[in-house]
Structures are given as C-alpha cells and as structure tokens.
VMD Tcl script that builds the backbone (N, CA, C; Angstrom):
set m [mol new atoms 279]
animate dup $m
set s [atomselect $m all]
$s set {name element resname resid chain x y z} {
  {N N MET 1 A 75.159 88.070 84.011}
  {CA C MET 1 A 74.428 88.379 85.215}
  {C C MET 1 A 73.696 87.125 85.678}
  {N N LYS 2 A 73.676 86.908 86.979}
  {CA C LYS 2 A 73.095 85.701 87.549}
  {C C LYS 2 A 71.723 86.018 88.170}
  {N N ALA 3 A 70.703 85.275 87.790}
  {CA C ALA 3 A 69.370 85.470 88.356}
  {C C ALA 3 A 69.316 84.871 89.754}
  {N N THR 4 A 68.649 85.581 90.686}
  {CA C THR 4 A 68.527 85.079 92.055}
  {C C THR 4 A 67.133 84.518 92.324}
  {N N GLY 5 A 66.160 84.893 91.496}
  {CA C GLY 5 A 64.786 84.465 91.737}
  {C C GLY 5 A 64.086 85.310 92.783}
  {N N ILE 6 A 64.771 86.329 93.302}
  {CA C ILE 6 A 64.208 87.200 94.330}
  {C C ILE 6 A 63.541 88.393 93.664}
  {N N VAL 7 A 62.307 88.674 94.062}
  {CA C VAL 7 A 61.560 89.819 93.530}
  {C C VAL 7 A 61.109 90.667 94.712}
  {N N ARG 8 A 61.273 91.966 94.613}
  {CA C ARG 8 A 60.848 92.890 95.662}
  {C C ARG 8 A 60.040 94.016 95.036}
  {N N LYS 9 A 59.037 94.509 95.770}
  {CA C LYS 9 A 58.242 95.647 95.318}
  {C C LYS 9 A 58.896 96.943 95.778}
  {N N VAL 10 A 58.711 97.979 94.987}
  {CA C VAL 10 A 59.165 99.314 95.354}
  {C C VAL 10 A 58.079 99.935 96.212}
  {N N ASP 11 A 58.452 100.514 97.376}
  {CA C ASP 11 A 57.427 101.132 98.231}
  {C C ASP 11 A 57.104 102.542 97.741}
  {N N GLU 12 A 56.196 103.210 98.458}
  {CA C GLU 12 A 55.722 104.536 98.024}
  {C C GLU 12 A 56.811 105.609 98.050}
  {N N LEU 13 A 57.906 105.352 98.740}
  {CA C LEU 13 A 59.026 106.297 98.757}
  {C C LEU 13 A 60.130 105.907 97.775}
  {N N GLY 14 A 59.895 104.866 96.975}
  {CA C GLY 14 A 60.861 104.440 95.972}
  {C C GLY 14 A 61.935 103.508 96.508}
  {N N ARG 15 A 61.720 102.950 97.695}
  {CA C ARG 15 A 62.721 102.084 98.311}
  {C C ARG 15 A 62.434 100.618 98.015}
  {N N ILE 16 A 63.511 99.837 98.030}
  {CA C ILE 16 A 63.389 98.385 97.972}
  {C C ILE 16 A 64.240 97.816 99.109}
  {N N VAL 17 A 63.929 96.607 99.531}
  {CA C VAL 17 A 64.705 95.946 100.574}
  {C C VAL 17 A 65.639 94.939 99.908}
  {N N ILE 18 A 66.913 95.016 100.271}
  {CA C ILE 18 A 67.879 94.034 99.779}
  {C C ILE 18 A 67.883 92.890 100.779}
  {N N PRO 19 A 67.546 91.684 100.336}
  {CA C PRO 19 A 67.443 90.552 101.265}
  {C C PRO 19 A 68.743 90.292 102.036}
  {N N ILE 20 A 68.582 89.856 103.273}
  {CA C ILE 20 A 69.722 89.605 104.158}
  {C C ILE 20 A 70.707 88.615 103.547}
  {N N GLU 21 A 70.198 87.618 102.821}
  {CA C GLU 21 A 71.090 86.633 102.214}
  {C C GLU 21 A 72.062 87.303 101.242}
  {N N LEU 22 A 71.558 88.226 100.437}
  {CA C LEU 22 A 72.425 88.934 99.485}
  {C C LEU 22 A 73.375 89.881 100.202}
  {N N ARG 23 A 72.874 90.550 101.258}
  {CA C ARG 23 A 73.749 91.449 102.007}
  {C C ARG 23 A 74.886 90.686 102.665}
  {N N ARG 24 A 74.621 89.495 103.135}
  {CA C ARG 24 A 75.688 88.687 103.743}
  {C C ARG 24 A 76.704 88.254 102.692}
  {N N ILE 25 A 76.207 87.769 101.566}
  {CA C ILE 25 A 77.099 87.316 100.489}
  {C C ILE 25 A 77.983 88.454 99.982}
  {N N LEU 26 A 77.389 89.653 99.859}
  {CA C LEU 26 A 78.109 90.795 99.302}
  {C C LEU 26 A 78.757 91.676 100.370}
  {N N ASP 27 A 78.687 91.226 101.644}
  {CA C ASP 27 A 79.294 91.953 102.758}
  {C C ASP 27 A 78.794 93.397 102.834}
  {N N ILE 28 A 77.483 93.564 102.748}
  {CA C ILE 28 A 76.863 94.884 102.871}
  {C C ILE 28 A 76.291 94.998 104.278}
  {N N GLU 29 A 76.814 95.953 105.035}
  {CA C GLU 29 A 76.399 96.169 106.423}
  {C C GLU 29 A 75.482 97.390 106.503}
  {N N VAL 30 A 74.784 97.524 107.638}
  {CA C VAL 30 A 73.971 98.707 107.897}
  {C C VAL 30 A 74.869 99.933 107.796}
  {N N LYS 31 A 74.399 100.964 107.146}
  {CA C LYS 31 A 75.105 102.241 106.941}
  {C C LYS 31 A 76.145 102.199 105.826}
  {N N ASP 32 A 76.381 101.038 105.198}
  {CA C ASP 32 A 77.277 101.005 104.047}
  {C C ASP 32 A 76.662 101.824 102.920}
  {N N GLU 33 A 77.499 102.395 102.110}
  {CA C GLU 33 A 77.040 103.166 100.967}
  {C C GLU 33 A 77.046 102.293 99.725}
  {N N LEU 34 A 76.017 102.464 98.896}
  {CA C LEU 34 A 75.931 101.750 97.628}
  {C C LEU 34 A 75.993 102.765 96.504}
  {N N GLU 35 A 76.754 102.441 95.488}
  {CA C GLU 35 A 76.863 103.281 94.301}
  {C C GLU 35 A 75.833 102.784 93.297}
  {N N ILE 36 A 75.167 103.705 92.607}
  {CA C ILE 36 A 74.096 103.354 91.681}
  {C C ILE 36 A 74.538 103.667 90.255}
  {N N PHE 37 A 74.438 102.654 89.388}
  {CA C PHE 37 A 74.775 102.795 87.973}
  {C C PHE 37 A 73.555 102.409 87.153}
  {N N THR 38 A 73.509 102.880 85.931}
  {CA C THR 38 A 72.503 102.404 84.984}
  {C C THR 38 A 73.223 101.858 83.770}
  {N N GLU 39 A 72.656 100.809 83.213}
  {CA C GLU 39 A 73.192 100.193 82.003}
  {C C GLU 39 A 72.009 99.785 81.156}
  {N N LYS 40 A 71.785 100.566 80.101}
  {CA C LYS 40 A 70.602 100.381 79.252}
  {C C LYS 40 A 69.363 100.454 80.134}
  {N N ASP 41 A 68.603 99.375 80.259}
  {CA C ASP 41 A 67.373 99.411 81.053}
  {C C ASP 41 A 67.551 98.771 82.428}
  {N N GLN 42 A 68.801 98.698 82.921}
  {CA C GLN 42 A 69.074 98.050 84.199}
  {C C GLN 42 A 69.639 99.042 85.210}
  {N N ILE 43 A 69.325 98.794 86.476}
  {CA C ILE 43 A 69.917 99.535 87.584}
  {C C ILE 43 A 70.902 98.591 88.252}
  {N N VAL 44 A 72.125 99.048 88.432}
  {CA C VAL 44 A 73.166 98.221 89.040}
  {C C VAL 44 A 73.586 98.883 90.348}
  {N N LEU 45 A 73.548 98.122 91.446}
  {CA C LEU 45 A 74.001 98.605 92.744}
  {C C LEU 45 A 75.349 97.969 93.047}
  {N N LYS 46 A 76.288 98.777 93.542}
  {CA C LYS 46 A 77.609 98.266 93.881}
  {C C LYS 46 A 78.018 98.870 95.212}
  {N N LYS 47 A 78.575 98.034 96.077}
  {CA C LYS 47 A 79.038 98.543 97.359}
  {C C LYS 47 A 80.108 99.592 97.095}
  {N N PHE 48 A 79.917 100.773 97.664}
  {CA C PHE 48 A 80.840 101.875 97.435}
  {C C PHE 48 A 82.027 101.754 98.369}
  {N N THR 49 A 83.201 101.816 97.810}
  {CA C THR 49 A 84.419 101.866 98.608}
  {C C THR 49 A 85.225 103.060 98.139}
  {N N SER 50 A 85.557 103.896 99.076}
  {CA C SER 50 A 86.353 105.077 98.764}
  {C C SER 50 A 87.736 104.641 98.313}
  {N N ARG 51 A 88.206 105.182 97.230}
  {CA C ARG 51 A 89.551 104.858 96.768}
  {C C ARG 51 A 90.596 105.454 97.709}
  {N N LYS 52 A 90.153 106.331 98.615}
  {CA C LYS 52 A 91.069 106.953 99.555}
  {C C LYS 52 A 91.012 106.294 100.930}
  {N N LYS 53 A 90.350 105.137 101.031}
  {CA C LYS 53 A 90.250 104.448 102.313}
  {C C LYS 53 A 91.416 103.474 102.462}
  {N N CYS 54 A 92.078 103.558 103.596}
  {CA C CYS 54 A 93.238 102.710 103.865}
  {C C CYS 54 A 92.790 101.284 104.142}
  {N N ALA 55 A 93.412 100.327 103.464}
  {CA C ALA 55 A 93.084 98.916 103.638}
  {C C ALA 55 A 93.551 98.385 104.990}
  {N N VAL 56 A 94.482 99.069 105.636}
  {CA C VAL 56 A 95.010 98.616 106.927}
  {C C VAL 56 A 94.219 99.239 108.082}
  {N N THR 57 A 94.065 100.560 108.069}
  {CA C THR 57 A 93.409 101.253 109.183}
  {C C THR 57 A 91.905 101.388 108.980}
  {N N GLY 58 A 91.450 101.321 107.725}
  {CA C GLY 58 A 90.029 101.499 107.430}
  {C C GLY 58 A 89.597 102.949 107.419}
  {N N LYS 59 A 90.526 103.869 107.597}
  {CA C LYS 59 A 90.204 105.297 107.655}
  {C C LYS 59 A 90.482 105.961 106.307}
  {N N ASP 60 A 89.717 107.026 106.022}
  {CA C ASP 60 A 89.966 107.808 104.818}
  {C C ASP 60 A 91.300 108.528 104.972}
  {N N THR 61 A 91.988 108.708 103.856}
  {CA C THR 61 A 93.277 109.382 103.882}
  {C C THR 61 A 93.363 110.402 102.753}
  {N N ASP 62 A 94.032 111.507 103.048}
  {CA C ASP 62 A 94.252 112.530 102.019}
  {C C ASP 62 A 95.519 112.249 101.218}
  {N N ASN 63 A 96.359 111.325 101.705}
  {CA C ASN 63 A 97.615 110.992 101.041}
  {C C ASN 63 A 97.688 109.498 100.754}
  {N N PRO 64 A 96.810 108.997 99.874}
  {CA C PRO 64 A 96.789 107.548 99.644}
  {C C PRO 64 A 98.037 107.055 98.916}
  {N N ILE 65 A 98.444 105.854 99.292}
  {CA C ILE 65 A 99.535 105.164 98.608}
  {C C ILE 65 A 98.907 103.972 97.901}
  {N N SER 66 A 99.022 103.945 96.592}
  {CA C SER 66 A 98.394 102.903 95.787}
  {C C SER 66 A 99.397 101.778 95.521}
  {N N LEU 67 A 98.976 100.552 95.810}
  {CA C LEU 67 A 99.845 99.386 95.628}
  {C C LEU 67 A 99.186 98.369 94.712}
  {N N PHE 68 A 99.978 97.527 94.100}
  {CA C PHE 68 A 99.490 96.440 93.254}
  {C C PHE 68 A 98.517 96.934 92.180}
  {N N ASP 69 A 98.985 97.894 91.396}
  {CA C ASP 69 A 98.194 98.465 90.293}
  {C C ASP 69 A 96.841 98.988 90.758}
  {N N GLY 70 A 96.799 99.635 91.922}
  {CA C GLY 70 A 95.578 100.243 92.416}
  {C C GLY 70 A 94.638 99.302 93.141}
  {N N LYS 71 A 95.028 98.052 93.306}
  {CA C LYS 71 A 94.156 97.087 93.984}
  {C C LYS 71 A 94.119 97.314 95.488}
  {N N ILE 72 A 95.179 97.889 96.044}
  {CA C ILE 72 A 95.249 98.154 97.479}
  {C C ILE 72 A 95.662 99.606 97.687}
  {N N THR 73 A 94.953 100.277 98.586}
  {CA C THR 73 A 95.294 101.642 98.954}
  {C C THR 73 A 95.582 101.676 100.442}
  {N N VAL 74 A 96.668 102.316 100.824}
  {CA C VAL 74 A 97.007 102.477 102.231}
  {C C VAL 74 A 97.370 103.929 102.509}
  {N N SER 75 A 97.164 104.325 103.756}
  {CA C SER 75 A 97.595 105.647 104.202}
  {C C SER 75 A 99.063 105.551 104.597}
  {N N PRO 76 A 99.734 106.672 104.778}
  {CA C PRO 76 A 101.120 106.600 105.259}
  {C C PRO 76 A 101.206 105.853 106.604}
  {N N GLU 77 A 100.224 106.078 107.480}
  {CA C GLU 77 A 100.200 105.374 108.768}
  {C C GLU 77 A 100.002 103.872 108.559}
  {N N GLY 78 A 99.095 103.524 107.661}
  {CA C GLY 78 A 98.843 102.119 107.351}
  {C C GLY 78 A 100.073 101.452 106.752}
  {N N ALA 79 A 100.798 102.196 105.917}
  {CA C ALA 79 A 102.020 101.655 105.310}
  {C C ALA 79 A 103.068 101.374 106.382}
  {N N GLU 80 A 103.183 102.283 107.361}
  {CA C GLU 80 A 104.128 102.067 108.460}
  {C C GLU 80 A 103.744 100.837 109.274}
  {N N MET 81 A 102.442 100.691 109.568}
  {CA C MET 81 A 101.960 99.536 110.321}
  {C C MET 81 A 102.242 98.249 109.550}
  {N N LEU 82 A 101.995 98.287 108.245}
  {CA C LEU 82 A 102.227 97.123 107.394}
  {C C LEU 82 A 103.708 96.750 107.368}
  {N N MET 83 A 104.562 97.748 107.230}
  {CA C MET 83 A 106.010 97.486 107.217}
  {C C MET 83 A 106.468 96.899 108.551}
  {N N SER 84 A 105.970 97.422 109.667}
  {CA C SER 84 A 106.337 96.888 110.989}
  {C C SER 84 A 105.918 95.437 111.117}
  {N N GLU 85 A 104.700 95.150 110.673}
  {CA C GLU 85 A 104.190 93.783 110.749}
  {C C GLU 85 A 105.007 92.839 109.870}
  {N N LEU 86 A 105.352 93.291 108.676}
  {CA C LEU 86 A 106.162 92.461 107.779}
  {C C LEU 86 A 107.554 92.209 108.358}
  {N N LYS 87 A 108.157 93.249 108.911}
  {CA C LYS 87 A 109.488 93.096 109.509}
  {C C LYS 87 A 109.425 92.134 110.697}
  {N N ALA 88 A 108.392 92.254 111.520}
  {CA C ALA 88 A 108.244 91.372 112.684}
  {C C ALA 88 A 108.027 89.933 112.267}
  {N N SER 89 A 107.212 89.722 111.253}
  {CA C SER 89 A 106.945 88.350 110.824}
  {C C SER 89 A 108.155 87.762 110.091}
  {N N HIS 90 A 108.931 88.594 109.434}
  {CA C HIS 90 A 110.116 88.119 108.711}
  {C C HIS 90 A 111.212 87.679 109.694}
  {N N THR 91 A 111.327 88.350 110.817}
  {CA C THR 91 A 112.349 87.975 111.797}
  {C C THR 91 A 111.972 86.702 112.526}
  {N N ASN 92 A 110.690 86.334 112.516}
  {CA C ASN 92 A 110.236 85.113 113.182}
  {C C ASN 92 A 110.367 83.878 112.300}
  {N N VAL 93 A 110.761 84.072 111.046}
  {CA C VAL 93 A 110.848 82.936 110.114}
  {C C VAL 93 A 112.155 82.209 110.276}
}
mol reanalyze $m
mol bondsrecalc $m
mol representation Tube
mol addrep $m
C-alpha cells in the first residue's frame, strides 16, 4: 500500500472527502459507486464496476459475454458493434 500523506477528518455524518487529485488518478466521477471492503483494521474503497456492464456500450446487460478470461464483458449488442468495427478496420488494411 502506498502512503499519500493526505489526512481527512470524518464529519458528524461519518463522511470523508476524497481529494480531487485522487479522484482524477483513479477516474472516480460524481455519482460513481464505490465498493467498501475491510481488511483487518483497514477500510478499502474500490471503484465499483458492474460485471454485467458492457465495455462497448457502457450499459448494463442481462446477457453478458465474457472475453479474455473475464477481463472484458460485452452485451450482445456491444459484441455486434465490436465485430462490425473490426471487420471495417480489417478491410481498410
């Protein structure tokens, strides 16, 4: 784990502010969901990404297609878009 030197106080509602520098580095936008884990005496925050979210369309899907050992998930629509793009780029080579 890497120390940042950043310290924040917890407010009366139990909230803390994540500094903009860290949000930019970790690509955390307003309204993004964070998953909360505990490990011994530590709280770990991780940007939540739905395993059912299509990497091409960005939309949730009920019929995910998992590629590259689960590293990429696409919807059937996203897979069609990806195939069209690949076919188009292959004919231009």
